Short mmCIF file of the C-alpha atoms (twelve columns), coordinates in Angstrom:
data_MODEL
# 
_entry.id   MODEL 
# 
loop_
_atom_site.group_PDB 
_atom_site.id 
_atom_site.type_symbol 
_atom_site.label_atom_id 
_atom_site.label_alt_id 
_atom_site.label_comp_id 
_atom_site.label_asym_id 
_atom_site.label_seq_id 
_atom_site.Cartn_x 
_atom_site.Cartn_y 
_atom_site.Cartn_z 
_atom_site.pdbx_PDB_model_num 
ATOM 1   C CA . MET A 1   17.857  16.708  -13.758 1 
ATOM 2   C CA . ILE A 2   15.230  14.071  -13.317 1 
ATOM 3   C CA . ILE A 3   14.121  12.879  -9.897  1 
ATOM 4   C CA . VAL A 4   13.236  9.118   -9.181  1 
ATOM 5   C CA . THR A 5   12.424  8.360   -5.696  1 
ATOM 6   C CA . GLY A 6   11.964  4.721   -5.272  1 
ATOM 7   C CA . ALA A 7   15.180  4.701   -7.463  1 
ATOM 8   C CA . ALA A 8   16.643  1.383   -6.512  1 
ATOM 9   C CA . GLY A 9   13.340  -0.702  -6.285  1 
ATOM 10  C CA . PHE A 10  11.642  -2.790  -8.847  1 
ATOM 11  C CA . ILE A 11  9.856   -0.052  -11.002 1 
ATOM 12  C CA . GLY A 12  11.641  2.526   -9.917  1 
ATOM 13  C CA . SER A 13  14.752  0.841   -11.421 1 
ATOM 14  C CA . CYS A 14  13.295  0.043   -14.668 1 
ATOM 15  C CA . LEU A 15  12.489  3.220   -15.161 1 
ATOM 16  C CA . VAL A 16  15.541  4.846   -14.173 1 
ATOM 17  C CA . LYS A 17  16.871  2.580   -17.235 1 
ATOM 18  C CA . ARG A 18  14.381  3.214   -19.431 1 
ATOM 19  C CA . LEU A 19  15.385  7.197   -18.917 1 
ATOM 20  C CA . ASN A 20  18.722  6.338   -19.816 1 
ATOM 21  C CA . GLN A 21  18.318  4.692   -23.245 1 
ATOM 22  C CA . GLU A 22  16.354  8.150   -24.361 1 
ATOM 23  C CA . GLY A 23  19.579  9.963   -23.228 1 
ATOM 24  C CA . PHE A 24  18.284  11.534  -19.696 1 
ATOM 25  C CA . ASN A 25  21.504  10.503  -17.442 1 
ATOM 26  C CA . ALA A 26  21.026  13.862  -15.284 1 
ATOM 27  C CA . ILE A 27  18.774  11.353  -12.598 1 
ATOM 28  C CA . ILE A 28  19.083  12.089  -9.085  1 
ATOM 29  C CA . ALA A 29  18.244  8.519   -7.768  1 
ATOM 30  C CA . VAL A 30  16.869  8.977   -4.259  1 
ATOM 31  C CA . ASP A 31  16.398  5.553   -1.888  1 
ATOM 32  C CA . LYS A 32  17.667  4.230   1.094   1 
ATOM 33  C CA . PHE A 33  20.421  2.022   -0.554  1 
ATOM 34  C CA . ASP A 34  20.720  0.176   2.312   1 
ATOM 35  C CA . SER A 35  19.750  -3.438  0.569   1 
ATOM 36  C CA . PRO A 36  22.880  -4.957  -1.333  1 
ATOM 37  C CA . ALA A 37  19.907  -6.812  -3.085  1 
ATOM 38  C CA . LYS A 38  18.065  -3.822  -4.108  1 
ATOM 39  C CA . ASN A 39  21.130  -1.730  -5.132  1 
ATOM 40  C CA . GLN A 40  22.161  -4.282  -7.788  1 
ATOM 41  C CA . ASN A 41  19.068  -3.116  -9.869  1 
ATOM 42  C CA . LEU A 42  20.957  0.213   -10.572 1 
ATOM 43  C CA . GLU A 43  23.941  -1.681  -11.914 1 
ATOM 44  C CA . GLY A 44  25.153  0.028   -15.092 1 
ATOM 45  C CA . ALA A 45  22.610  2.801   -14.450 1 
ATOM 46  C CA . ARG A 46  23.885  6.472   -15.675 1 
ATOM 47  C CA . ILE A 47  23.090  8.314   -12.372 1 
ATOM 48  C CA . GLN A 48  24.133  11.482  -11.657 1 
ATOM 49  C CA . GLU A 49  23.909  11.440  -7.941  1 
ATOM 50  C CA . ARG A 50  21.851  9.520   -5.139  1 
ATOM 51  C CA . VAL A 51  20.373  10.961  -2.624  1 
ATOM 52  C CA . ASP A 52  19.205  8.894   0.915   1 
ATOM 53  C CA . ARG A 53  15.270  9.130   1.520   1 
ATOM 54  C CA . ASP A 54  15.944  11.064  4.629   1 
ATOM 55  C CA . ASN A 55  17.832  13.989  3.022   1 
ATOM 56  C CA . PHE A 56  15.836  14.571  -0.105  1 
ATOM 57  C CA . PHE A 57  13.974  17.331  1.174   1 
ATOM 58  C CA . SER A 58  16.853  19.352  2.285   1 
ATOM 59  C CA . TRP A 59  18.814  18.205  -1.102  1 
ATOM 60  C CA . LEU A 60  15.844  19.811  -3.069  1 
ATOM 61  C CA . GLU A 61  15.487  23.019  -1.197  1 
ATOM 62  C CA . LYS A 62  19.088  23.384  -2.567  1 
ATOM 63  C CA . ASN A 63  18.473  22.090  -5.715  1 
ATOM 64  C CA . HIS A 64  15.041  22.997  -7.046  1 
ATOM 65  C CA . GLU A 65  15.845  25.428  -9.616  1 
ATOM 66  C CA . LEU A 66  17.922  22.701  -11.487 1 
ATOM 67  C CA . THR A 67  14.760  19.798  -11.029 1 
ATOM 68  C CA . GLU A 68  13.024  19.471  -14.539 1 
ATOM 69  C CA . PHE A 69  10.531  16.811  -13.357 1 
ATOM 70  C CA . ILE A 70  9.710   14.350  -10.316 1 
ATOM 71  C CA . PHE A 71  9.168   10.650  -10.303 1 
ATOM 72  C CA . HIS A 72  7.505   9.724   -7.255  1 
ATOM 73  C CA . ILE A 73  7.907   5.723   -7.132  1 
ATOM 74  C CA . GLY A 74  8.882   5.059   -3.729  1 
ATOM 75  C CA . ALA A 75  6.445   3.578   -1.247  1 
ATOM 76  C CA . ARG A 76  6.158   0.926   1.349   1 
ATOM 77  C CA . THR A 77  4.353   -1.853  -0.969  1 
ATOM 78  C CA . ASP A 78  4.127   -4.577  1.958   1 
ATOM 79  C CA . THR A 79  0.187   -5.907  1.530   1 
ATOM 80  C CA . THR A 80  0.337   -7.837  4.374   1 
ATOM 81  C CA . GLU A 81  2.408   -4.779  6.770   1 
ATOM 82  C CA . PHE A 82  -0.814  -3.891  9.410   1 
ATOM 83  C CA . ASP A 83  0.916   -0.981  11.303  1 
ATOM 84  C CA . LYS A 84  -0.330  2.015   9.667   1 
ATOM 85  C CA . SER A 85  2.272   4.752   11.114  1 
ATOM 86  C CA . ILE A 86  4.440   2.670   8.466   1 
ATOM 87  C CA . PHE A 87  2.365   3.638   5.924   1 
ATOM 88  C CA . ASP A 88  1.297   7.201   7.320   1 
ATOM 89  C CA . LYS A 89  4.994   8.254   7.549   1 
ATOM 90  C CA . LEU A 90  6.168   6.773   3.800   1 
ATOM 91  C CA . ASN A 91  3.153   6.773   1.768   1 
ATOM 92  C CA . VAL A 92  1.202   9.542   3.131   1 
ATOM 93  C CA . ASN A 93  3.160   12.289  4.827   1 
ATOM 94  C CA . TYR A 94  6.498   11.649  2.546   1 
ATOM 95  C CA . SER A 95  4.077   11.915  -0.615  1 
ATOM 96  C CA . LYS A 96  2.301   15.437  0.751   1 
ATOM 97  C CA . GLU A 97  5.872   16.777  1.212   1 
ATOM 98  C CA . ILE A 98  6.802   15.880  -2.238  1 
ATOM 99  C CA . TRP A 99  3.427   17.315  -3.659  1 
ATOM 100 C CA . LYS A 100 3.810   20.570  -1.319  1 
ATOM 101 C CA . ARG A 101 7.175   21.295  -3.213  1 
ATOM 102 C CA . CYS A 102 5.904   20.490  -6.668  1 
ATOM 103 C CA . VAL A 103 3.635   23.482  -5.874  1 
ATOM 104 C CA . SER A 104 5.797   25.693  -4.690  1 
ATOM 105 C CA . HIS A 105 8.881   25.275  -6.949  1 
ATOM 106 C CA . GLN A 106 6.484   24.311  -9.871  1 
ATOM 107 C CA . ILE A 107 7.836   21.124  -10.551 1 
ATOM 108 C CA . PRO A 108 5.919   18.540  -12.173 1 
ATOM 109 C CA . LEU A 109 4.620   15.732  -10.908 1 
ATOM 110 C CA . ILE A 110 4.069   11.832  -11.335 1 
ATOM 111 C CA . TYR A 111 3.367   9.433   -7.892  1 
ATOM 112 C CA . ALA A 112 2.484   6.098   -7.436  1 
ATOM 113 C CA . SER A 113 -0.816  4.954   -6.516  1 
ATOM 114 C CA . SER A 114 -2.342  1.419   -6.435  1 
ATOM 115 C CA . ALA A 115 -5.002  -0.435  -8.019  1 
ATOM 116 C CA . ALA A 116 -4.870  -1.579  -4.622  1 
ATOM 117 C CA . THR A 117 -7.449  1.505   -3.824  1 
ATOM 118 C CA . TYR A 118 -10.173 -0.361  -5.712  1 
ATOM 119 C CA . GLY A 119 -10.774 -2.953  -2.931  1 
ATOM 120 C CA . LEU A 120 -12.565 -5.987  -4.085  1 
ATOM 121 C CA . GLY A 121 -13.996 -3.655  -6.710  1 
ATOM 122 C CA . GLU A 122 -17.594 -3.169  -5.814  1 
ATOM 123 C CA . ASN A 123 -16.966 0.237   -7.068  1 
ATOM 124 C CA . GLY A 124 -15.634 -0.448  -10.864 1 
ATOM 125 C CA . TYR A 125 -12.268 -0.014  -11.936 1 
ATOM 126 C CA . THR A 126 -12.666 3.250   -13.502 1 
ATOM 127 C CA . ASP A 127 -10.241 5.663   -12.755 1 
ATOM 128 C CA . HIS A 128 -12.161 8.564   -11.190 1 
ATOM 129 C CA . ASP A 129 -10.395 11.401  -9.547  1 
ATOM 130 C CA . ASP A 130 -13.539 13.526  -7.983  1 
ATOM 131 C CA . SER A 131 -12.967 13.546  -3.879  1 
ATOM 132 C CA . ARG A 132 -16.847 11.880  -4.010  1 
ATOM 133 C CA . SER A 133 -15.900 8.756   -6.204  1 
ATOM 134 C CA . LEU A 134 -12.857 8.267   -4.734  1 
ATOM 135 C CA . GLU A 135 -14.235 8.228   -1.296  1 
ATOM 136 C CA . LYS A 136 -16.880 5.261   -1.864  1 
ATOM 137 C CA . LEU A 137 -13.743 2.818   -2.226  1 
ATOM 138 C CA . LYS A 138 -12.804 0.300   0.254   1 
ATOM 139 C CA . PRO A 139 -9.427  -0.968  0.160   1 
ATOM 140 C CA . LEU A 140 -8.436  -4.314  1.589   1 
ATOM 141 C CA . ASN A 141 -5.619  -3.049  3.950   1 
ATOM 142 C CA . PRO A 142 -3.310  -0.361  5.063   1 
ATOM 143 C CA . TYR A 143 -1.134  -0.082  2.138   1 
ATOM 144 C CA . GLY A 144 -4.460  0.474   0.133   1 
ATOM 145 C CA . TRP A 145 -6.109  2.422   2.058   1 
ATOM 146 C CA . SER A 146 -2.360  4.490   2.475   1 
ATOM 147 C CA . LYS A 147 -2.630  5.514   -1.468  1 
ATOM 148 C CA . LEU A 148 -6.486  6.180   -1.109  1 
ATOM 149 C CA . GLU A 149 -5.919  8.591   1.680   1 
ATOM 150 C CA . PHE A 150 -3.176  10.328  -0.392  1 
ATOM 151 C CA . ASP A 151 -5.437  9.980   -3.737  1 
ATOM 152 C CA . VAL A 152 -8.046  11.873  -1.937  1 
ATOM 153 C CA . TRP A 153 -5.937  14.548  -0.347  1 
ATOM 154 C CA . ALA A 154 -4.199  15.594  -3.557  1 
ATOM 155 C CA . VAL A 155 -7.296  16.030  -5.700  1 
ATOM 156 C CA . GLN A 156 -8.815  18.089  -2.734  1 
ATOM 157 C CA . GLN A 157 -6.000  20.539  -3.124  1 
ATOM 158 C CA . ALA A 158 -6.607  24.037  -4.121  1 
ATOM 159 C CA . GLU A 159 -2.657  23.954  -4.722  1 
ATOM 160 C CA . LYS A 160 -1.751  21.646  -7.375  1 
ATOM 161 C CA . PRO A 161 1.654   21.139  -9.592  1 
ATOM 162 C CA . PHE A 162 0.934   22.874  -12.995 1 
ATOM 163 C CA . TYR A 163 0.781   19.031  -14.529 1 
ATOM 164 C CA . TRP A 164 0.439   16.093  -12.306 1 
ATOM 165 C CA . ALA A 165 -0.612  12.696  -12.341 1 
ATOM 166 C CA . GLY A 166 -1.294  10.261  -10.323 1 
ATOM 167 C CA . LEU A 167 -0.700  6.495   -11.308 1 
ATOM 168 C CA . LYS A 168 -2.942  3.720   -10.414 1 
ATOM 169 C CA . PHE A 169 -0.703  0.504   -10.752 1 
ATOM 170 C CA . PHE A 170 -2.303  -2.813  -11.395 1 
ATOM 171 C CA . ASN A 171 -0.296  -6.176  -11.236 1 
ATOM 172 C CA . VAL A 172 3.200   -5.178  -12.543 1 
ATOM 173 C CA . TYR A 173 5.890   -7.667  -13.224 1 
ATOM 174 C CA . GLY A 174 9.175   -8.017  -14.738 1 
ATOM 175 C CA . PRO A 175 12.855  -8.255  -14.006 1 
ATOM 176 C CA . ASN A 176 14.324  -6.474  -10.907 1 
ATOM 177 C CA . GLU A 177 11.428  -7.434  -8.569  1 
ATOM 178 C CA . TYR A 178 13.649  -10.538 -7.207  1 
ATOM 179 C CA . HIS A 179 14.612  -8.591  -3.907  1 
ATOM 180 C CA . LYS A 180 10.696  -8.191  -2.898  1 
ATOM 181 C CA . GLY A 181 10.413  -11.654 -2.086  1 
ATOM 182 C CA . ARG A 182 6.980   -12.753 -1.141  1 
ATOM 183 C CA . MET A 183 5.566   -9.553  -2.440  1 
ATOM 184 C CA . ALA A 184 7.233   -10.238 -5.610  1 
ATOM 185 C CA . SER A 185 4.643   -11.157 -8.865  1 
ATOM 186 C CA . VAL A 186 2.856   -14.547 -8.963  1 
ATOM 187 C CA . VAL A 187 4.896   -15.038 -12.740 1 
ATOM 188 C CA . TRP A 188 8.622   -14.999 -10.453 1 
ATOM 189 C CA . HIS A 189 7.210   -17.053 -8.303  1 
ATOM 190 C CA . ALA A 190 5.797   -19.428 -10.358 1 
ATOM 191 C CA . TYR A 191 9.043   -19.598 -12.301 1 
ATOM 192 C CA . GLN A 192 10.597  -20.199 -8.437  1 
ATOM 193 C CA . GLN A 193 8.434   -23.138 -8.075  1 
ATOM 194 C CA . ILE A 194 9.049   -24.448 -11.431 1 
ATOM 195 C CA . GLN A 195 12.608  -24.262 -10.937 1 
ATOM 196 C CA . LYS A 196 12.607  -25.938 -7.715  1 
ATOM 197 C CA . ALA A 197 9.513   -28.435 -7.893  1 
ATOM 198 C CA . GLY A 198 8.606   -28.699 -11.699 1 
ATOM 199 C CA . LYS A 199 5.044   -27.559 -10.755 1 
ATOM 200 C CA . VAL A 200 3.125   -24.422 -9.671  1 
ATOM 201 C CA . ARG A 201 0.297   -24.238 -7.358  1 
ATOM 202 C CA . LEU A 202 -2.651  -21.578 -7.683  1 
ATOM 203 C CA . PHE A 203 -5.532  -20.839 -5.628  1 
ATOM 204 C CA . ARG A 204 -8.311  -23.104 -5.803  1 
ATOM 205 C CA . SER A 205 -11.681 -21.321 -6.120  1 
ATOM 206 C CA . HIS A 206 -14.128 -20.707 -3.399  1 
ATOM 207 C CA . ARG A 207 -16.520 -19.456 -5.797  1 
ATOM 208 C CA . ALA A 208 -18.985 -22.097 -7.349  1 
ATOM 209 C CA . ASP A 209 -19.316 -19.497 -10.233 1 
ATOM 210 C CA . ILE A 210 -15.407 -19.550 -11.189 1 
ATOM 211 C CA . GLU A 211 -13.342 -22.525 -11.680 1 
ATOM 212 C CA . ASP A 212 -10.008 -23.004 -10.130 1 
ATOM 213 C CA . GLY A 213 -7.346  -21.068 -11.881 1 
ATOM 214 C CA . LYS A 214 -9.990  -19.261 -13.574 1 
ATOM 215 C CA . GLN A 215 -9.716  -16.096 -11.024 1 
ATOM 216 C CA . MET A 216 -8.512  -12.935 -12.998 1 
ATOM 217 C CA . ARG A 217 -6.205  -10.101 -12.890 1 
ATOM 218 C CA . ASP A 218 -4.735  -7.014  -14.634 1 
ATOM 219 C CA . PHE A 219 -1.369  -8.037  -15.423 1 
ATOM 220 C CA . ILE A 220 0.831   -5.342  -16.953 1 
ATOM 221 C CA . TYR A 221 4.827   -5.745  -17.826 1 
ATOM 222 C CA . VAL A 222 6.773   -3.235  -16.190 1 
ATOM 223 C CA . ARG A 223 8.243   -2.401  -19.783 1 
ATOM 224 C CA . ASP A 224 4.777   -0.909  -20.475 1 
ATOM 225 C CA . VAL A 225 4.548   1.136   -16.976 1 
ATOM 226 C CA . ALA A 226 8.190   2.462   -17.332 1 
ATOM 227 C CA . GLU A 227 7.029   3.600   -21.427 1 
ATOM 228 C CA . VAL A 228 3.824   5.268   -20.392 1 
ATOM 229 C CA . CYS A 229 5.614   7.176   -17.539 1 
ATOM 230 C CA . MET A 230 7.676   8.714   -20.279 1 
ATOM 231 C CA . HIS A 231 4.591   9.461   -22.256 1 
ATOM 232 C CA . LEU A 232 3.602   11.261  -19.366 1 
ATOM 233 C CA . MET A 233 6.514   13.114  -18.379 1 
ATOM 234 C CA . GLU A 234 7.124   14.108  -22.439 1 
ATOM 235 C CA . HIS A 235 3.452   15.420  -23.368 1 
ATOM 236 C CA . ARG A 236 2.166   16.769  -19.742 1 
ATOM 237 C CA . LYS A 237 -1.364  16.131  -21.484 1 
ATOM 238 C CA . GLY A 238 -4.245  15.958  -18.940 1 
ATOM 239 C CA . ASN A 239 -3.680  16.301  -15.018 1 
ATOM 240 C CA . GLY A 240 -5.578  13.874  -13.096 1 
ATOM 241 C CA . ILE A 241 -5.097  9.808   -11.648 1 
ATOM 242 C CA . TYR A 242 -4.581  7.527   -14.288 1 
ATOM 243 C CA . ASN A 243 -5.371  3.708   -14.077 1 
ATOM 244 C CA . LEU A 244 -2.072  1.853   -15.402 1 
ATOM 245 C CA . GLY A 245 -2.865  -2.044  -16.339 1 
ATOM 246 C CA . SER A 246 -2.806  -3.792  -19.520 1 
ATOM 247 C CA . GLY A 247 -6.584  -2.836  -20.019 1 
ATOM 248 C CA . THR A 248 -7.645  -7.042  -20.191 1 
ATOM 249 C CA . ALA A 249 -7.827  -9.162  -17.521 1 
ATOM 250 C CA . ARG A 250 -6.132  -13.055 -17.411 1 
ATOM 251 C CA . THR A 251 -6.175  -16.238 -15.756 1 
ATOM 252 C CA . PHE A 252 -4.078  -17.517 -13.453 1 
ATOM 253 C CA . LEU A 253 -3.752  -20.414 -15.606 1 
ATOM 254 C CA . ASP A 254 -2.834  -18.204 -18.569 1 
ATOM 255 C CA . LEU A 255 -0.021  -17.057 -16.420 1 
ATOM 256 C CA . ALA A 256 1.238   -20.154 -15.408 1 
ATOM 257 C CA . THR A 257 0.790   -22.102 -18.603 1 
ATOM 258 C CA . SER A 258 3.009   -19.082 -20.345 1 
ATOM 259 C CA . VAL A 259 5.454   -19.951 -18.186 1 
ATOM 260 C CA . PHE A 260 5.765   -23.662 -18.559 1 
ATOM 261 C CA . SER A 261 5.785   -22.648 -21.994 1 
ATOM 262 C CA . SER A 262 8.566   -20.038 -21.948 1 
ATOM 263 C CA . LEU A 263 10.311  -22.895 -19.898 1 
ATOM 264 C CA . GLY A 264 9.765   -25.118 -22.849 1 
ATOM 265 C CA . LYS A 265 7.713   -27.419 -20.395 1 
ATOM 266 C CA . LYS A 266 4.465   -29.332 -19.922 1 
ATOM 267 C CA . PRO A 267 2.440   -27.912 -17.452 1 
ATOM 268 C CA . ASP A 268 1.670   -29.220 -14.050 1 
ATOM 269 C CA . ILE A 269 -0.501  -27.386 -11.814 1 
ATOM 270 C CA . GLU A 270 -1.770  -28.122 -8.074  1 
ATOM 271 C CA . PHE A 271 -4.769  -26.172 -6.777  1 
ATOM 272 C CA . ILE A 272 -4.464  -25.383 -3.045  1 
ATOM 273 C CA . ASP A 273 -6.750  -23.828 -0.620  1 
ATOM 274 C CA . THR A 274 -6.389  -20.355 0.041   1 
ATOM 275 C CA . PRO A 275 -6.138  -19.384 3.072   1 
ATOM 276 C CA . ALA A 276 -9.044  -19.148 5.294   1 
ATOM 277 C CA . ASP A 277 -8.138  -15.606 6.741   1 
ATOM 278 C CA . ILE A 278 -8.072  -14.082 3.865   1 
ATOM 279 C CA . ARG A 279 -10.422 -15.661 1.782   1 
ATOM 280 C CA . ASP A 280 -13.422 -12.782 2.468   1 
ATOM 281 C CA . LYS A 281 -10.356 -10.284 0.991   1 
ATOM 282 C CA . TYR A 282 -9.600  -12.318 -2.098  1 
ATOM 283 C CA . GLN A 283 -10.209 -10.744 -5.372  1 
ATOM 284 C CA . TYR A 284 -11.550 -12.754 -7.879  1 
ATOM 285 C CA . PHE A 285 -11.117 -10.446 -10.815 1 
ATOM 286 C CA . THR A 286 -9.516  -6.795  -12.048 1 
ATOM 287 C CA . GLU A 287 -9.210  -4.950  -15.094 1 
ATOM 288 C CA . ALA A 288 -8.423  -1.738  -15.638 1 
ATOM 289 C CA . ASP A 289 -10.626 0.906   -17.466 1 
ATOM 290 C CA . MET A 290 -7.542  2.620   -19.894 1 
ATOM 291 C CA . ALA A 291 -9.912  5.065   -21.368 1 
ATOM 292 C CA . LYS A 292 -8.538  8.168   -19.450 1 
ATOM 293 C CA . LEU A 293 -4.721  7.303   -20.383 1 
ATOM 294 C CA . ARG A 294 -6.052  6.698   -24.370 1 
ATOM 295 C CA . SER A 295 -7.518  10.001  -23.882 1 
ATOM 296 C CA . ALA A 296 -3.660  11.415  -22.972 1 
ATOM 297 C CA . ALA A 297 -2.829  10.432  -26.463 1 
ATOM 298 C CA . TYR A 298 -1.144  7.284   -25.784 1 
ATOM 299 C CA . THR A 299 -1.336  4.932   -28.215 1 
ATOM 300 C CA . LEU A 300 1.174   1.994   -28.091 1 
ATOM 301 C CA . PRO A 301 -0.232  -1.374  -27.716 1 
ATOM 302 C CA . PHE A 302 -0.007  -3.152  -24.326 1 
ATOM 303 C CA . THR A 303 1.993   -6.168  -23.949 1 
ATOM 304 C CA . SER A 304 0.424   -9.257  -23.545 1 
ATOM 305 C CA . ILE A 305 0.631   -12.267 -20.988 1 
ATOM 306 C CA . GLU A 306 2.420   -14.170 -23.442 1 
ATOM 307 C CA . ALA A 307 5.085   -12.296 -24.951 1 
ATOM 308 C CA . GLY A 308 5.241   -10.627 -21.706 1 
ATOM 309 C CA . ILE A 309 6.580   -13.396 -19.839 1 
ATOM 310 C CA . ASP A 310 8.083   -14.825 -22.711 1 
ATOM 311 C CA . ASP A 311 10.358  -11.826 -23.248 1 
ATOM 312 C CA . TYR A 312 11.081  -12.370 -18.832 1 
ATOM 313 C CA . VAL A 313 11.336  -15.682 -18.719 1 
ATOM 314 C CA . LYS A 314 14.250  -15.885 -21.465 1 
ATOM 315 C CA . ASN A 315 16.014  -12.551 -21.323 1 
ATOM 316 C CA . TYR A 316 15.991  -12.284 -16.907 1 
ATOM 317 C CA . LEU A 317 14.583  -15.164 -15.035 1 
ATOM 318 C CA . GLY A 318 16.567  -17.835 -17.306 1 
ATOM 319 C CA . ARG A 319 20.000  -15.801 -17.508 1 
ATOM 320 C CA . GLY A 320 20.438  -15.881 -13.835 1 
ATOM 321 C CA . PRO A 321 21.202  -11.999 -12.614 1 
ATOM 322 C CA . SER A 322 20.188  -9.988  -15.419 1 
ATOM 323 C CA . TYR A 323 18.814  -6.886  -14.741 1 
ATOM 324 C CA . PHE A 324 16.135  -4.719  -16.779 1 
# 
């Protein structure tokens, strides 16, 4: 059996479907399953059992001998949430309990970290996994701090799963994110804006050295994320923390123009001021150093933003309720 936590969420549900495509059908889906919107992500998925998040540890104690692998993708991901206790419970302590059980039962583990740990990128975007390097990072919000706290705790542990990897997701976009609302990708929001108003609104640059719309992010298609997870599960080469982006920063203008292009429309982009309360925390550039993942024998190319958005718009967003 393969366990996927956060199985009804964006990345988790896409991973479940990708596992199914490779013939893995004994999937244990762990989530709260209290959101009808999210639960639609698993329609058509082949799942052996659904386990409530709060009952998972008791379930695992009874079934660990049959468990072959755990993907711990579930997390509280709202970057606008400032109640640290929520992140302590769901992102830190819950993850520690999974880690400890993977150690005691010798279960290989892949867990979701985040590029939010890098903050403004003052220390670069290289995926070091020694505690000294990690402790130099300065996340911008409690979500990022929770992910960093667990990364630091994990690398400091004397006892580790015999195989483990933490994946620092960069800006992931793609099908099955519709339920995320304001936390959905800029691609999703751009599509919705075009459908409603015929134009896209982007934040204006507040730096003299960067033009409006030329702020850059490392955008990665969710299909690539699922592919990397499959590779690491099957090859299990190299324990540690890995960046998971495309390795190529692209501008928000590139993104918006690609959405218009996929819809066969002429770009109409309006720039608005970045809210004053987040300007000092606004990232103008992110780009994953992907050398470590390449050293773990991952050789597939990453989907360009043009190709990823074209697939997303034409085969998912443009077809109504169509899921990965």
